[in-house]
C-alpha positions as CSV (number, residue, x, y, z in Angstrom):
1,X,-11.1,198.3,-11.0
2,X,-14.7,198.4,-12.1
3,X,-17.1,199.5,-9.4
4,X,-20.4,197.6,-9.1
5,X,-23.7,199.5,-8.4
6,X,-26.0,197.4,-6.2
7,X,-29.0,197.9,-8.4
8,X,-27.0,196.7,-11.4
9,X,-25.4,193.7,-9.8
10,X,-28.1,191.0,-9.3
11,X,-25.4,188.4,-8.6
12,X,-24.1,190.4,-5.6
13,X,-27.7,190.9,-4.3
14,X,-28.3,187.2,-4.6
15,X,-25.2,186.3,-2.8
16,X,-26.0,188.7,0.0
17,X,-29.5,187.3,0.3
18,X,-28.2,183.7,0.5
19,X,-25.7,184.8,3.2
20,X,-28.5,186.2,5.3
21,X,-30.5,183.0,5.0
22,X,-27.8,180.4,5.7
23,X,-24.4,182.1,6.4
24,X,-21.6,179.6,6.4
25,X,-18.0,179.8,5.6
26,X,-16.6,178.5,2.4
27,X,-17.1,174.7,1.9
28,X,-14.1,172.4,2.2
29,X,-12.8,170.6,-0.8
30,X,-15.2,167.7,-1.5
31,X,-13.9,164.3,-0.4
32,X,-14.8,161.0,-1.9
33,X,-16.1,159.4,1.3
34,X,-17.2,156.1,-0.2
35,X,-18.0,154.7,-3.7
36,X,-20.8,157.0,-4.8
37,X,-20.6,159.4,-1.8
38,X,-19.0,162.8,-1.5
39,X,-18.5,164.7,1.8
40,X,-18.2,168.5,2.4
41,X,-17.7,170.5,5.6
42,X,-18.2,174.2,6.4
43,X,-17.5,176.1,9.6
44,X,-18.0,179.7,10.3
45,X,-20.7,182.4,10.9
46,X,-22.0,180.4,13.8
47,X,-22.4,177.2,11.8
48,X,-20.7,173.8,11.7
49,X,-22.3,172.0,8.8
50,X,-21.7,168.5,7.2
51,X,-23.1,167.6,3.8
52,X,-23.0,164.2,2.1
53,X,-24.1,163.9,-1.5
54,X,-24.9,160.3,-2.6
55,X,-25.3,159.0,-6.2
56,X,-28.1,156.6,-5.9
57,X,-27.1,155.1,-9.3
58,X,-23.5,154.4,-8.3
59,X,-22.8,150.6,-8.4
60,X,-23.5,149.0,-5.1
61,X,-25.2,152.0,-3.4
62,X,-28.4,151.2,-1.5
63,X,-30.5,152.6,1.3
64,X,-31.1,150.6,4.5
65,X,-33.4,151.7,7.3
66,X,-34.3,150.2,10.7
67,X,-36.6,147.3,11.2
68,X,-38.8,147.1,14.4
69,X,-36.4,144.6,16.0
70,X,-33.4,147.0,15.5
71,X,-34.9,150.0,17.2
72,X,-33.2,151.8,20.1
73,X,-29.6,151.9,19.0
74,X,-27.1,154.7,18.6
75,X,-26.4,155.7,15.0
76,X,-22.9,154.2,15.1
77,X,-24.2,150.9,16.6
78,X,-26.7,150.5,13.8
79,X,-24.2,151.6,11.2
80,X,-21.7,148.9,12.3
81,X,-24.4,146.3,12.5
82,X,-25.5,146.7,8.9
83,X,-22.1,147.4,7.4
84,X,-23.0,151.0,6.5
85,X,-20.7,153.4,4.7
86,X,-22.6,156.2,6.3
87,X,-25.6,156.6,8.7
88,X,-27.7,159.3,10.3
89,X,-30.5,159.4,12.9
90,X,-34.1,159.1,11.7
91,X,-37.6,159.9,13.2
92,X,-38.7,161.9,16.1
93,X,-39.8,159.3,18.7
94,X,-41.8,158.7,21.8
95,X,-40.9,156.6,24.9
96,X,-40.2,153.0,23.9
97,X,-38.5,154.2,20.8
98,X,-41.7,154.5,18.9
99,X,-41.3,156.7,15.8
100,X,-43.6,159.6,15.1
101,X,-44.8,158.4,11.7
102,X,-44.5,155.3,9.6
103,X,-41.2,153.4,9.6
104,X,-40.2,150.4,7.5
105,X,-37.1,148.2,7.4
106,X,-36.6,145.6,4.7
107,X,-40.3,145.7,3.7
108,X,-41.7,145.4,7.3
109,X,-44.0,148.3,8.2
110,X,-44.0,149.5,11.8
111,X,-44.0,152.8,13.7
112,X,-46.8,155.4,13.9
113,X,-49.5,156.7,11.6
114,X,-49.0,159.1,8.8
115,X,-50.7,162.2,10.3
116,X,-50.9,165.7,8.8
117,X,-47.5,166.9,10.1
118,X,-45.3,164.0,9.2
119,X,-43.5,163.0,6.0
120,X,-42.8,159.3,5.2
121,X,-39.6,159.3,3.2
122,X,-39.9,156.2,1.1
123,X,-37.2,154.2,-0.7
124,X,-37.9,151.2,-2.9
125,X,-37.0,149.5,-6.2
126,X,-36.3,152.4,-8.7
127,X,-38.0,154.9,-6.4
128,X,-37.5,157.6,-3.8
129,X,-40.5,159.7,-2.6
130,X,-40.6,162.7,-0.2
131,X,-44.3,163.9,-0.1
132,X,-45.5,167.1,1.5
133,X,-46.2,166.6,5.2
134,X,-49.9,167.7,4.8
135,X,-50.6,164.5,2.7
136,X,-51.6,161.4,4.7
137,X,-51.3,158.7,2.1
138,X,-48.7,156.7,4.0
139,X,-45.5,155.3,2.5
140,X,-45.3,155.1,-1.3
141,X,-46.6,151.8,-2.9
142,X,-43.1,150.8,-3.9
143,X,-41.5,151.4,-0.5
144,X,-39.4,148.8,1.2
145,X,-37.3,151.2,3.4
146,X,-39.0,154.2,5.2
147,X,-38.2,156.8,7.8
148,X,-40.4,159.8,8.7
149,X,-39.7,163.4,9.6
150,X,-41.3,166.8,9.8
151,X,-41.8,169.3,8.6
152,X,-41.3,169.4,4.8
153,X,-38.5,171.8,3.9
154,X,-38.7,171.8,0.1
155,X,-41.7,170.8,-2.0
156,X,-40.9,170.7,-5.8
157,X,-38.1,173.3,-5.3
158,X,-40.2,175.7,-3.2
159,X,-39.4,176.4,0.4
160,X,-42.2,175.4,2.8
161,X,-42.2,178.0,5.5
162,X,-43.2,176.8,9.0
163,X,-43.2,180.1,10.9
164,X,-45.4,178.9,13.8
165,X,-43.2,176.0,14.8
166,X,-40.4,176.8,17.2
167,X,-38.7,173.6,16.2
168,X,-38.1,175.3,12.8
169,X,-37.7,179.0,13.7
170,X,-35.1,178.4,16.4
171,X,-31.5,177.5,15.6
172,X,-31.0,173.8,16.5
173,X,-28.7,171.0,15.7
174,X,-30.4,169.5,12.7
175,X,-30.5,166.5,10.4
176,X,-32.3,166.8,7.0
177,X,-32.6,164.8,3.8
178,X,-33.0,166.1,0.2
179,X,-33.5,164.6,-3.2
180,X,-32.8,166.1,-6.6
181,X,-35.5,166.5,-9.2
182,X,-34.3,163.5,-11.2
183,X,-34.2,161.4,-8.0
184,X,-30.7,160.2,-8.8
185,X,-29.0,162.1,-6.0
186,X,-29.6,162.0,-2.2
187,X,-28.4,164.9,0.0
188,X,-27.8,164.4,3.8
189,X,-27.3,167.4,5.9
190,X,-26.2,167.4,9.6
191,X,-25.7,170.7,11.3
192,X,-24.2,171.0,14.8
193,X,-25.3,173.5,17.5
194,X,-25.9,174.3,21.1
195,X,-22.2,175.0,21.9
196,X,-20.3,178.3,22.1
197,X,-19.9,179.8,18.6
198,X,-22.2,177.2,16.9
199,X,-25.8,178.2,16.8
200,X,-27.5,175.5,14.8
201,X,-29.8,176.0,11.9
202,X,-33.4,177.1,11.3
203,X,-35.6,175.1,8.9
204,X,-35.4,177.9,6.3
205,X,-31.6,177.9,6.6
206,X,-31.5,174.1,6.0
207,X,-34.0,174.4,3.1
208,X,-31.9,177.1,1.4
209,X,-28.7,175.2,1.8
210,X,-30.1,172.0,0.4
211,X,-31.8,173.8,-2.5
212,X,-28.5,175.6,-3.3
213,X,-26.9,172.1,-3.6
214,X,-29.5,170.9,-6.0
215,X,-32.3,169.5,-3.8
216,X,-35.9,169.6,-5.2
217,X,-37.7,168.0,-2.3
218,X,-36.5,167.9,1.3
219,X,-37.6,167.0,4.8
220,X,-36.4,167.7,8.4
221,X,-35.6,164.8,10.6
222,X,-35.1,164.6,14.4
223,X,-32.4,167.0,15.5
224,X,-31.1,168.4,18.8
225,X,-29.0,165.8,20.7
226,X,-30.1,163.1,18.2
227,X,-28.3,164.7,15.2
228,X,-25.5,162.3,14.4
229,X,-23.4,161.6,11.3
230,X,-21.5,158.3,11.2
231,X,-18.9,157.2,8.7
232,X,-18.1,153.5,8.4
233,X,-14.3,154.0,8.9
234,X,-14.0,157.4,10.7
235,X,-16.9,156.9,13.2
236,X,-19.0,159.8,14.3
237,X,-17.7,162.9,12.5
238,X,-19.9,165.6,13.9
239,X,-20.2,166.8,17.5
240,X,-23.6,165.7,19.0
241,X,-24.8,168.4,21.4
242,X,-25.3,166.0,24.3
243,X,-21.5,165.4,24.3
244,X,-22.1,161.8,23.3
245,X,-24.3,159.8,20.9
246,X,-28.0,159.5,21.8
247,X,-29.9,156.2,21.5
248,X,-32.6,156.8,18.9
249,X,-35.6,155.0,17.5
250,X,-34.5,154.4,13.9
251,X,-31.8,155.3,11.4
252,X,-31.0,155.8,7.7
253,X,-27.9,154.1,6.4
254,X,-26.1,154.0,3.1
255,X,-24.5,150.8,2.0
256,X,-21.8,151.2,-0.7
257,X,-20.1,148.0,-1.9
258,X,-18.7,149.6,-5.0
259,X,-20.2,147.0,-7.4
260,X,-23.5,145.4,-8.1
261,X,-27.1,146.7,-8.2
262,X,-28.2,150.2,-7.1
263,X,-31.8,149.4,-6.3
264,X,-33.0,152.9,-5.6
265,X,-31.7,154.3,-8.9
266,X,-34.6,155.6,-11.0
267,X,-33.1,154.4,-14.3
268,X,-35.6,152.2,-16.1
269,X,-33.1,150.4,-18.4
270,X,-30.4,149.0,-16.2
271,X,-27.0,148.1,-17.6
272,X,-26.5,144.5,-18.5
273,X,-23.3,142.6,-17.5
274,X,-20.7,142.7,-20.3
275,X,-20.5,138.9,-20.3
276,X,-22.9,136.1,-19.5
277,X,-26.7,136.2,-19.2
278,X,-29.1,137.2,-16.5
279,X,-32.6,138.5,-15.8
280,X,-33.1,142.1,-14.5
281,X,-36.1,144.2,-13.4
282,X,-36.3,147.2,-15.6
283,X,-39.0,148.7,-13.4
284,X,-41.5,147.4,-10.8
285,X,-43.5,145.4,-13.3
286,X,-41.2,144.5,-16.2
287,X,-38.5,141.8,-16.4
288,X,-36.0,141.5,-19.2
289,X,-33.1,139.2,-20.2
290,X,-29.5,140.4,-20.5
291,X,-27.1,138.6,-22.9
292,X,-23.5,139.7,-23.4
293,X,-24.4,143.3,-22.4
294,X,-27.5,143.5,-24.5
295,X,-31.0,144.0,-23.0
296,X,-33.8,142.1,-24.6
297,X,-37.3,143.6,-24.9
298,X,-39.0,143.3,-21.4
299,X,-42.0,141.2,-20.6
300,X,-44.9,142.6,-18.6
301,X,-45.5,141.0,-15.2
302,X,-48.4,143.4,-14.6
303,X,-50.4,141.6,-17.3
304,X,-50.7,138.8,-14.7
305,X,-51.2,140.9,-11.6
306,X,-47.5,140.5,-10.7
307,X,-44.5,142.5,-9.7
308,X,-40.9,142.0,-10.9
309,X,-39.2,140.4,-7.9
310,X,-35.4,140.3,-7.2
311,X,-35.6,137.7,-4.4
312,X,-37.3,134.7,-5.9
313,X,-35.6,131.3,-5.1
314,X,-34.7,131.1,-8.7
315,X,-33.5,134.7,-8.9
316,X,-35.2,137.5,-10.8
317,X,-38.7,137.0,-12.1
318,X,-42.4,137.8,-11.6
319,X,-44.2,137.2,-8.3
320,X,-47.9,137.5,-7.7
321,X,-48.8,141.0,-6.5
322,X,-51.5,139.4,-4.3
323,X,-48.8,137.4,-2.5
324,X,-45.9,139.8,-1.9
325,X,-46.0,143.4,-0.9
326,X,-43.0,144.6,-2.9
327,X,-40.2,143.5,-5.2
328,X,-37.8,142.7,-2.3
329,X,-40.4,141.0,-0.1
330,X,-39.4,137.3,-0.1
331,X,-42.2,135.0,-1.3
332,X,-43.5,132.5,1.3
333,X,-46.1,129.7,1.5
334,X,-49.3,131.2,2.9
335,X,-52.9,132.0,1.9
336,X,-54.1,135.5,0.9
337,X,-57.4,137.1,0.1
338,X,-58.0,138.4,-3.4
339,X,-59.8,141.7,-3.9
340,X,-63.0,139.9,-4.9
341,X,-63.1,137.9,-1.6
342,X,-61.7,134.6,-2.9
343,X,-58.8,132.7,-1.2
344,X,-55.5,132.2,-3.1
345,X,-52.7,129.8,-2.0
346,X,-49.4,131.7,-2.3
347,X,-46.3,129.6,-3.0
348,X,-42.7,130.0,-1.7
349,X,-41.7,130.2,-5.4
350,X,-43.5,133.4,-6.0
351,X,-46.5,132.0,-7.8
352,X,-49.9,130.8,-6.6
353,X,-52.5,128.1,-7.0
354,X,-55.7,126.6,-5.5
355,X,-58.0,129.5,-6.1
356,X,-61.2,128.9,-4.1
357,X,-64.2,130.9,-3.0
358,X,-66.2,131.1,0.2
359,X,-69.8,129.9,0.4
360,X,-72.6,132.4,0.3
361,X,-72.7,134.7,3.3
362,X,-69.0,134.2,4.2
363,X,-65.9,136.2,3.1
364,X,-62.2,135.6,2.8
365,X,-60.5,137.0,5.8
366,X,-56.7,136.8,6.6
367,X,-54.5,137.4,9.6
368,X,-51.4,137.7,7.5
369,X,-50.3,134.1,7.4
370,X,-53.5,132.1,6.7
371,X,-56.9,132.9,5.2
372,X,-60.3,131.5,6.2
373,X,-63.9,131.8,5.1
374,X,-65.8,133.4,8.0
375,X,-68.7,135.7,8.7
376,X,-67.8,139.4,8.0
377,X,-65.8,141.0,10.8
378,X,-64.7,137.9,12.7
379,X,-61.1,138.1,11.6
380,X,-59.0,141.3,11.3
381,X,-57.7,141.4,7.7
382,X,-54.0,142.4,7.3
383,X,-53.4,142.0,3.7
384,X,-56.2,143.8,2.0
385,X,-58.8,141.0,1.9
386,X,-62.1,142.2,0.6
387,X,-65.2,142.1,2.9
388,X,-67.6,141.1,0.1
389,X,-69.8,138.0,0.2
390,X,-69.2,135.6,-2.7
391,X,-71.2,132.7,-4.1
392,X,-69.2,129.5,-4.4
393,X,-71.5,128.2,-7.1
394,X,-70.2,130.9,-9.5
395,X,-66.6,131.2,-8.5
396,X,-65.2,127.9,-7.2
397,X,-63.3,126.9,-10.3
398,X,-60.0,124.8,-10.6
399,X,-56.8,126.2,-12.1
400,X,-54.2,123.8,-13.5
401,X,-50.7,123.6,-12.1
402,X,-47.8,124.5,-14.5
403,X,-46.2,121.8,-16.6
404,X,-43.5,123.6,-18.6
405,X,-41.1,126.4,-17.7
406,X,-40.8,129.0,-20.5
407,X,-39.1,131.8,-18.6
408,X,-36.1,131.9,-21.0
409,X,-35.9,130.1,-24.4
410,X,-32.4,128.8,-25.1
411,X,-31.3,128.7,-28.7
412,X,-27.6,127.7,-29.2
413,X,-25.6,130.7,-30.2
414,X,-28.4,133.2,-29.8
415,X,-29.5,135.4,-26.9
416,X,-32.0,134.0,-24.4
417,X,-35.5,135.3,-25.1
418,X,-38.4,135.6,-22.7
419,X,-41.7,134.4,-24.2
420,X,-43.0,137.9,-24.9
421,X,-46.3,136.7,-26.3
422,X,-47.2,134.9,-23.0
423,X,-45.7,137.7,-20.9
424,X,-47.7,140.4,-22.7
425,X,-50.9,138.4,-22.5
426,X,-51.2,137.9,-26.3
427,X,-51.4,134.2,-25.6
428,X,-53.9,133.4,-22.8
429,X,-52.3,130.7,-20.7
430,X,-54.6,128.2,-18.9
431,X,-52.2,127.2,-16.1
432,X,-51.5,129.0,-12.9
433,X,-48.1,130.8,-13.1
434,X,-45.6,129.3,-10.7
435,X,-42.2,130.6,-9.6
436,X,-42.5,133.7,-11.9
437,X,-46.3,134.4,-12.3
438,X,-46.0,135.2,-15.9
439,X,-43.0,133.0,-17.0
440,X,-44.9,129.8,-17.6
441,X,-46.4,128.4,-20.7
442,X,-49.9,126.9,-20.9
443,X,-50.6,123.5,-19.5
444,X,-51.3,120.8,-22.1
445,X,-54.2,119.7,-19.9
446,X,-56.3,122.8,-19.8
447,X,-60.0,122.9,-19.2
448,X,-63.0,125.3,-19.7
449,X,-63.1,125.8,-16.0
450,X,-59.4,126.6,-15.9
451,X,-59.9,129.1,-18.7
452,X,-62.7,130.7,-16.7
453,X,-60.4,131.0,-13.8
454,X,-57.8,132.8,-15.9
455,X,-60.4,135.3,-17.2
456,X,-61.2,136.0,-13.6
457,X,-57.6,136.5,-12.7
458,X,-57.0,138.7,-15.7
459,X,-59.9,140.9,-14.6
460,X,-58.4,141.1,-11.1
461,X,-55.0,141.9,-12.5
462,X,-56.4,144.7,-14.7
463,X,-58.3,146.1,-11.7
464,X,-55.1,146.0,-9.5
465,X,-53.0,147.5,-12.3
466,X,-55.4,150.4,-12.7
467,X,-55.4,151.0,-8.9
468,X,-51.5,151.0,-8.9
469,X,-51.5,153.4,-11.8
470,X,-53.8,155.8,-9.9
471,X,-51.6,155.6,-6.8
472,X,-48.6,156.4,-8.9
473,X,-50.4,159.2,-10.7
474,X,-50.1,157.6,-14.1
């Protein structure tokens, strides 16, 4: 038997160091808990730890968080209500089940502010984001599902020490979320505590355990008696320290149907169905046609100030970025303020028309459902309306309604093709884009005024696109 000298055995030293940080017994054999989800359990050394690893690109896997009207439920109640394969508790919260930090369910923002000791964990189309808690930028621009926690445990693979916070330095029941560097894998940790022989975890223990399992960024969620792990068939699998489930403000659930879209998967070129044809979003601003398993070159919605939407009445297509807040925000008939202060009529189809300006001395102001021309400050804007006076003599121009749909060109025996020239802006359309804001050909009855209106919209689209790129760090 070959003896090992400590100084010459770095692997032994590393194992000992890890044991001191988060001592747990050997992990159980991984169990396939649901399609795309794997469960592991470890007991020993004062710990009782549950870990779920979720493939965000597995067919049918998606993240679902709590809307304002769903607050104040146990984890199992919420999980059953939304048909979750798995669910855990979410934010720290105040009386009235008010989260400490931003919350969002299905695109509806609620909860508290993003202050300097809270991390909004954002999920959206092709995106997951866990920022450092010191940042106060709010949810990511692509977010449709959000919970918040504190403090940050891992930031780009580095442990964020929080030595002055007893919440972190004391062993407690704990819930934490991690994401791998490629954003394809989500890790959910629930550690029990506050019972004989089970001490709970410190933040550093949780950070080390998540990092050892591949996490690159991670955040601590509400713990203590709130820490709960629910399985859609088995029920609650951990032992909440209150002796029963606690009613909490909000939750994070995993839906796993086993087939269909995986919306949070970061893959930019989705697989096409083997048979048939369809349209797909390849990222937030590009739409492409699938035909018999082959993906056509995508068209650029952003050229028209639009997002690729998955919830248009006609299916997948482009929707005006001035009219919807995200790719899964259903379009609706309402008026919105453009960044330059003009009023835009948003259509339930996802497009827009009837661009008009306010008279001199008045500005477009919106309450979220309608927009009016009013003196600055008389209406509280909710959708980003600019507080800039505009002169109607220069900006009140008509825009033609669409007359022809060119979203997909059908040629017998050949794949459907999106009109890439129009989508990319190589051909300047003179009609307002309806039901796809980028999927319509030019109206046969164009006018010089209509063309001027499009130049204005192109300028606005370019401005908005640059702003989105800055937000994304492009």
